[in-house]
N, C-alpha and C positions, 0 to 999 in steps of 0.2 A: 585277274583272269589268267588261267594257264595258257602258255604260248607254245603250242605244239608246232614244230617246223615241218615234220614229214613222217610218213609211214616208213620207218627204218628197216623193219623186218617183220616176218610173221613166224610163228611156231606151229607146226602140225605134228600129228602122230600117225604112224602107219605100222601095220603088221610086218611089212617087209621093207627094210631100208634099201635092199638091192633093187626092188621094183621102182622105188623113187629115184635111185641113182640112174637107172636105165632111162627112165622117163625124163629126168632133168637133162641128161647129157644128149640123148638121142632124139628127143622130141622138142623140148624147150630150147636146146642148144646152149645149155649153161654148164659151168664147171662144178665139180663136187670135190669134197674133201672130208675126212673124218673130223668130227667136232670134239672139243674137249668134253670130258665126262660122258662120252658116248653120243651117238647121233650123227647126222649127216648135214654138213654145210652145203648149201647150194649158192654158188657165186654167179652174179650177173653184171658186176662192174668192178671197180678197183677195191671195194670193200671185201673182207674175207667171206662174207655171206650176206644174203638178204632173206634167205629161207633157211630155217632150222627144222629138220625132220627128226623126231625122236621115235624110237621103236616102242610099240605098245600093242595091247590086245585089241584096240579099237582104232579104226581109220577115222580121223577127225581133225578139225582145226582146234588149236589150243589157245593161242594168244596173238595179239597185235602189239608190236613194239613201236612206240611213239617217241620221236626224238625231240629233246629240248636243247636249247642253244648252249647252255653253260651250267656250271655248278650253282651259280646264283639263281638261274632260272629254275633249276631243280629244287633248290631250297624254297623258293617262292611258291612252287607248285605244291610241295608237300605241306607248307604252311597254309596254303589256301584250302587244301583238302581237310586239314585239321579244323580250320575256321568254320568250314561248312559242315563239320561233323561227319565226313565221309571216311569210312574205314579203309585203311591201306596197310600194306605189308612191305617192309624193306627187303629187297633181295639180298641174300647172303653172298659171301665171297665166291662160293662155288657157282651159284647162279650167274653172278656178274661176270665171272670168268668165261662161262659158257656163252653168254650173250655178247661178250667182248665189249663191256661198258664199265664206266667208273662207278656209277650208282644206278639203282633201279627201284622203282616203287610200283607194286602190284595193286591194281584196283579193279573191281568188277562193277559193271553197270547194272541197272535194275533187271536187265534181261539175262544176266549171268555171264556176259561176254568178258573175257579177261583182257585187260589193257595194261601194258608195261611201259611206264614212263621212265625215260633214262636220259643220261647225258654222257658225252665223252666216249664215242665209239673208238675202238682200237683198230688200227689198220696199218699194214706195211705198204699199202698202196701198190700191191702186185697187180700187173696188168691183167685185164680180162682177155682170155684167148678162147674163143668159143670152139668146142669140138666139132661144131657144125658150120663154122664160118660165119656166124652172125656177127656183123661188124660192131654193133653196140645196142644196148638197151637204154631207153630214155629214163634216166634216174637223176643223179646230181641232187640239186636242191629240192627236187620234187619227190624224192624218195623212190621206193621200188615200184609204186603204182597205186592201186587202191584195193580196198577190201570191202565186201558187202556182208553185213552180219544180221542175224535174225533178231527181231525185237517184237515178240508177240504182245508184250505190255508197252505199246508203242509210245504213248504220250509221256510216260514216266522215263523211258529210256531216252527219248529225244530231248527232254528237258535236262536230263543229266549230262548228255553229251554236249549240249549247248551251254548250259549254265555252270557246269563243273569243269568239264574238260576243255571248253572254249571253242568248239567247232562252230563254223558259220554255215548257214544254209545256202546251197548253190541253186537247187531247184527241187521240184517235187513231181511225183507221179502218183495218181490214184489208179492202180492196176485192177482191171476187172478180168479175172480168169475165165469168166463166161459172161455172155450178155445179160443174164438175169442174176448174176452174182453180186454180192456187196463188194465195193471196191476195197482193195488192200493198199495201204499207203506205203510208198517208198520215198524216203527223203535222202537227197544227195548232199554231202557236207564237205566243206573244205577246211584246211588248216592254213598256216602262214606260209603258203607257197602258191605258185600260179596254176598248179594242176586243178582241173575243173572239180574233181572230188577225190579225196584220199580215203573217204569213208562214206558208206551208205548203209541205211538200216531199212529192213523190210518187215512188214507187219504180219509175219507168219513164222512158225518154228521150222528149224532145219536140223535134221538128225546129225549131220556132220559138223554142226556148229558154225558153218559159213555158207553163204550162197555162192560167192565166187571171189577170186582174186584176179586182178588185171595186171598184166605186164605189157609194156609198149616197146616196139622196135622202131627204127628210124626210116623204114621204107615199106611200101606195100609189097615189094618183092619178097621181103623177109617174112611177111605174113603168109604169102603164098607158099614159100618154101617150108614154113612150119606146118602148113596144112598138108603138104605132100608127106612130111615126116609122120604126121598123125596117121594118115592112111597106111603108110608103109609099116608102121608098128602096131596097127590094130587098136589104136586108142579110140574110145567111144566119143563121138561128136555129140555135144550138148545143144549147140545152136549153129546154124549155117552162117556163112559169111554175110555181113550186113554193115550198115552205117547207123550208129545211134543218133537220135535226134538231139539229145541234150549236150553231150560232150563231143560230138562229131567223130567219135572213134570208129574206124572201120576195122572189124574184128570177127573172129569166130570163137566159139566156146568148146571146151573139151573137159572130160573128167580127169581128175588127178587121182593118184593112188590113195589119197586120204579121203576120197568121197565127195569133196566139193569140186566146183568147176574152176577152170582157169580160162580167163579171157586173154586172147593173144591179139594185140591190135597195133594200129598205126594212126597217127594224125590227131591225137587227142587235143582238145581245146585247152589253151592256156589263157588265164583270165586276169584282167586288171580288176581287182575286187572293188576299187574305188569307183569304177564305172559300171559295175555289174548290177543288174536288177534280177532278182530271183523270179522264177515263173513256174507255172504248171504246164508240163507237156502231156499231150493226150494220146500219144502213141509211142511205142518203144523206139522205133527206128524209122529212118527215112526210106530205107529199103532193106530187104533181107532179114537176117536174124530169125529164122524159123526155129523156135524152141521145141516144136513138137517132135523133132528128130530125136531129142534126148529121152523121149518116152517110148520109143519104138524098140 
């Protein structure tokens, strides 16, 4: 089984890199730099980047970067893909240089989501100094946060993520967008770290290629300060402040320049997987998180 350690990075596309730079620095409170081969690095910890934004004609999410522990783990992962008859593509030297990794394997799940399996990130371990005074983001062994991806062909995609990429089930929700509507499944999944979920899949299509990405800060004060910056810079709010029931994250949601949402939160659950029992939760949040604001 493939042993994914963390969500190391994501790649998105935007018509305007300047808009993403302003958003990253002035709202998220992150650092930016020019990426090799073009694009924008967004830095939130000691690594050179956790978000890579490429310029293009469409605002959308492009790929999720999943970290493996070693060259041996990478070789075992690609051998496992071959054994299971899963098509994959080796990243060339230019792509590996831009992503800052030793080797990279590109694979798509049945819903078409692009996953980049890699090992050996490159870093000079330059300190993170937020332009907005954010002390730190919660990353380390738990990666940048989590990503939620569309999976209209739900069963096939879930089985691939579980049986091929090796994700475990954290918990589930059967979301009813209206009282008389059929439920839409959302499954929350973890890899080999304590973060409650590094990936989730939702049983509906999303034009931007992603429902949302989550980043976590180390205090509720920093969530509040980010909310103030959102208002000051006129960024669209997608969901009001609230506390999720499953991972206990207190957060709000806002639009990114690439069209998907960014969840900005504090207090996410860290789990001992040997002691965890997966469950179905029947409401999104303990309090708050009014998503109707995103449609106004």
